[in-house]
Every structure is written in structure tokens, then in C-alpha cells.
C-alpha positions as a printed Julia matrix, in Angstrom:
174×3 Matrix{Float64}:
   7.18  -24.79  16.91
   5.15  -24.54  20.11
   1.82  -23.4   18.73
  -0.97  -25.22  16.96
  -1.46  -24.1   13.37
  -4.33  -21.76  12.54
  -5.79  -21.26   9.1
  -6.79  -18.26   7.02
  -8.32  -19.48   3.78
  -5.66  -21.76   2.3
  -2.85  -20.29   4.43
  -1.33  -22.17   7.37
  -0.04  -19.96  10.18
   2.02  -20.84  13.29
   4.47  -19.23  15.71
   7.93  -20.39  16.76
  10.66  -19.94  19.33
  12.73  -18.09  16.69
  10.45  -15.01  17.22
   8.62  -15.51  13.91
   5.11  -16.29  12.74
   5.26  -18.36   9.56
   2.65  -18.22   6.81
   2.65  -21.19   4.43
   0.49  -22.15   1.49
  -1.27  -25.53   1.32
   1.8   -27.13  -0.31
   4.02  -26.04   2.6
   5.81  -23.3    0.68
   6.74  -20.22   2.69
   4.63  -17.21   1.77
   5.86  -14.85   4.47
   7.16  -14.58   8.02
   6.37  -11.91  10.58
   9.05  -11.21  13.17
   8.5   -10.02  16.75
  10.88   -9.45  19.67
  10.59  -12.82  21.45
   9.32  -16.4   21.37
   5.73  -17.18  20.4
   4.42  -19.98  22.59
   0.64  -19.65  22.59
  -1.79  -20.37  19.78
  -2.79  -17.48  17.56
  -6.3   -16.51  16.51
  -7.45  -15.51  13.03
 -10.47  -13.24  12.69
 -11.2   -12.23   9.09
  -7.96  -10.58   7.86
  -6.44  -10.15  11.3
  -4.03  -12.37  13.19
  -3.88  -12.0   17.0
  -1.21  -13.54  19.22
   0.98  -12.94  22.24
   4.71  -13.35  22.65
   7.19  -13.77  25.46
   8.18  -10.09  25.06
   5.11   -9.19  27.19
   3.23   -7.88  24.17
   0.02   -8.81  22.4
  -0.02   -8.31  18.62
  -2.49   -7.76  15.81
  -1.26   -8.2   12.24
  -3.19   -7.43   9.09
  -2.85  -10.67   7.1
  -3.81   -9.12   3.79
  -1.16   -6.35   3.98
   1.26   -8.46   6.09
   1.78   -5.48   8.4
   1.54   -4.83  12.1
  -1.78   -3.16  12.87
  -1.2    -2.65  16.6
   0.52   -4.09  19.68
   0.19   -3.47  23.39
   2.51   -4.08  26.33
   0.87   -6.39  28.87
   3.32   -6.6   31.76
   3.54  -10.39  31.44
   4.01  -13.17  28.93
   0.83  -14.3   27.21
  -0.3   -17.56  28.76
  -3.34  -18.8   26.89
  -4.87  -18.42  23.43
  -7.1   -15.4   22.9
 -10.86  -15.56  22.34
 -13.13  -13.11  20.51
 -16.67  -12.03  21.15
 -18.13   -9.29  18.97
 -15.79   -6.29  18.93
 -13.72   -7.53  21.89
 -10.74   -9.8   22.27
  -9.81  -11.44  25.59
  -6.57  -13.04  26.73
  -4.61  -13.91  29.87
  -1.14  -12.86  30.91
   1.17  -14.84  33.18
   1.0   -11.82  35.49
  -2.5   -13.11  36.45
  -4.31  -10.45  34.42
  -7.36  -10.95  32.22
  -7.38   -8.35  29.43
 -10.31   -7.14  27.35
  -9.33   -5.11  24.27
 -11.08   -3.46  21.39
 -10.05   -5.91  18.67
  -9.91   -3.2   15.99
  -7.47   -0.77  17.63
  -6.02   -2.62  20.65
  -7.3    -0.16  23.24
  -7.67   -1.75  26.66
 -11.37   -1.65  27.57
 -10.83   -3.25  30.98
  -8.6    -5.66  32.86
  -8.8    -7.55  36.14
  -6.67   -9.79  38.31
  -7.43  -13.53  38.44
  -6.58  -15.76  41.44
  -3.54  -17.49  39.92
  -1.68  -18.12  36.69
  -3.62  -19.82  33.93
  -2.73  -21.62  30.74
  -6.31  -22.57  29.98
  -8.62  -21.28  27.27
 -11.21  -18.75  28.38
 -14.86  -19.7   28.02
 -17.58  -17.37  26.77
 -21.15  -17.89  27.91
 -23.58  -15.3   26.55
 -22.37  -11.96  27.92
 -20.03  -13.57  30.45
 -16.48  -14.81  30.34
 -15.32  -17.58  32.69
 -11.7   -18.03  33.76
 -10.06  -21.02  35.39
  -6.6   -20.78  36.87
  -4.15  -22.87  38.85
  -6.31  -22.35  41.93
  -9.59  -23.77  43.17
 -11.6   -20.8   41.89
 -13.58  -20.4   38.69
 -14.19  -16.67  38.15
 -16.88  -15.05  36.0
 -16.8   -11.53  34.56
 -19.28   -9.44  32.6
 -17.69   -9.03  29.15
 -19.01   -5.5   28.64
 -18.12   -3.85  31.95
 -15.45   -6.18  33.35
 -17.45   -6.41  36.57
 -16.69   -9.57  38.51
 -20.01  -11.42  38.65
 -18.87  -14.12  41.03
 -16.63  -17.07  41.64
 -17.06  -20.71  42.49
 -14.67  -22.56  44.79
 -14.25  -26.09  43.43
 -12.45  -27.27  46.57
  -9.31  -28.25  44.68
  -7.03  -26.93  41.95
  -8.76  -26.64  38.57
  -6.78  -28.47  35.88
  -8.65  -27.56  32.7
 -10.34  -24.81  30.84
 -14.03  -24.42  31.64
 -16.47  -25.57  28.96
 -19.96  -24.1   28.74
 -22.48  -26.79  27.76
 -25.78  -25.09  28.47
 -26.97  -25.14  31.21
 -23.73  -26.58  32.7
 -20.17  -25.4   33.16
 -17.82  -28.38  32.92
 -14.26  -28.47  34.28
 -11.79  -30.93  35.81
């Protein structure tokens, strides 16, 4: 088990190196398991009845938790590096191929994508209509969530070693 558990009502959900997502009840009894083609090493995200996660097979998945069926999946060209985040009708995640993806969370269509300066394992940060990305470089990069337009970057002078945290009016990082 390499992922933190996420919860959907009274269900406990986590991914494993055996290519499965496990769904347990509050007593620890197995309710179901969802199998994919490779290891699951990043935390999943539950949004209503949907479970979103990436796997080492270079795919990002959406499962319907109520029906226990795959809703959609997309090929990303790289392993998924960091947990996804949601804002409105969009879901964002990073691939180890240095790509930030923005998808329609309902159908998995890619709305936009862009290259970031380096690999990142850090959680993305949403600030209003912007998304901020830190990577294993000295740059913090900001994108408009709607258009994907790069709004700017900030050179910290040394490698960033954390996810950015928006604490209005400040962006905190280490």
C-alpha cells in the first residue's frame, strides 16, 4: 500500500502495488476491488460517486463508485506523480513526463495541458481561478485554470521542496 486512504461515506479506499484499488467497509471487510494494468502509487480523489486516480501504466482513471465500473480513462504519456485536485468541472494532475493536465472531470476529455519546468511529486494549489505548480526546480509556475494560459512564474533561487500553499494573500513554499 503506497497511497493514503480516501473515504466515500463509510467506505475506505486505497491503491496498491498489486494493481488494485481496494474498497473496505468501516470494519475492514472487503467490499470490492478494482483492477488496473499497473501499480497505483499516488493518492486517489473522491468526488461524489467518482473515484479519480493515476497508475504506473501511464493512465488516469475515473471509476463510478456506485456502479463499481470504469467510467473513463486516458493515456497520459507518463506515470502519475501527484494526487489530483478538482475545481468546478475540471480535474488537474501531473505526470512524471513534466505535464500538467486539465480534464473535464465528467468525461475525461483533455481541456488543455502544458509542460512544467521539472518533475513534481507535490500537490497542486488552487487560488481562485489560478493553479500553481511547484516542481523539482527553482520555479513556481501559475496557470489560468480556464484557458491553460501561463500567467507567470517565480524563481525562488533554489530548488522548491514542497507543494505551494495559498494562504491569502500569500503563497507559502519551502
